[in-house]
C-alpha positions in Angstrom: -0.2 -0.1 0.0 3.2 2.2 0.6 4.3 1.8 -3.1 0.7 2.5 -4.7 -1.9 4.2 -2.8 -0.5 5.7 -0.6 2.5 7.0 -2.4 0.4 8.1 -5.0 -1.7 10.5 -2.7 1.8 11.8 -1.3 2.8 12.7 -4.7 -0.5 14.5 -5.4 0.0 17.8 -4.8 -3.0 19.6 -2.4 -2.6 16.4 -0.3 -1.9 16.8 3.5 -1.8 13.7 4.7 -2.9 10.3 4.5 -3.2 7.1 7.5 -3.3 3.3 7.2 -5.5 2.4 9.5 -6.3 -1.4 10.3 -7.9 -4.1 12.1 -6.6 -7.9 12.1 -10.0 -10.6 12.4 -9.8 -13.4 14.5 -10.4 -15.8 10.7 -7.1 -14.2 9.8 -8.5 -11.5 7.4 -7.7 -7.1 8.3 -9.9 -4.8 7.5 -8.2 -2.5 5.8 -9.3 1.9 6.3 -7.6 4.8 4.3 -8.0 8.4 5.8 -6.6 10.8 3.6 -6.8 14.5 3.5 -6.8 16.9 0.9 -7.0 21.0 0.3 -9.6 21.1 -1.7 -11.9 18.8 -4.4 -10.2 19.8 -7.1 -6.7 18.5 -5.5 -8.8 15.0 -5.3 -10.1 15.2 -8.5 -5.6 15.6 -9.2 -5.5 12.3 -7.3 -9.0 10.6 -8.0 -10.4 11.5 -11.3 -14.0 13.0 -12.3 -15.3 10.4 -10.3 -14.3 11.8 -6.5 -17.0 9.0 -5.2 -15.5 6.0 -6.9 -12.4 4.7 -5.4 -8.9 4.1 -7.2 -8.1 0.6 -6.9 -4.4 -0.7 -8.6 -3.3 -3.8 -10.0 -2.1 -5.7 -7.2 -4.8 -5.0 -5.1 -6.9 -8.7 -6.6 -3.8 -10.7 -4.8 -4.5 -9.1 -1.4 -8.4 -7.7 -1.5 -11.5 -10.4 -0.6 -14.1 -7.6 -0.8 -13.7 -3.8 -1.2 -15.8 -0.6 -1.2 -16.3 0.9 -4.4 -18.2 4.5 -2.9 -15.8 6.8 -1.1 -17.0 9.2 1.7 -15.9 12.6 1.7 -16.2 15.0 5.3 -15.4 18.8 5.3 -12.9 19.1 8.8 -14.1 21.6 10.7 -11.9 24.3 12.7 
């Protein structure tokens, strides 16, 4: 994840930071959540393309993902 998605976030102008959170389950699987911070929706578009609510995946994800979320939820961070 560091070489694909996280690197993509960090290399995109307007990215203010990104984090990966994981939770391991007893069945050996893990849930992964990524949170990224952006200057603007235009900055998100420069990373994700025009459909910013659609998740972006990489070819190598297929070897790790059992299931995937296709929808991205955006929030505005308050002061």
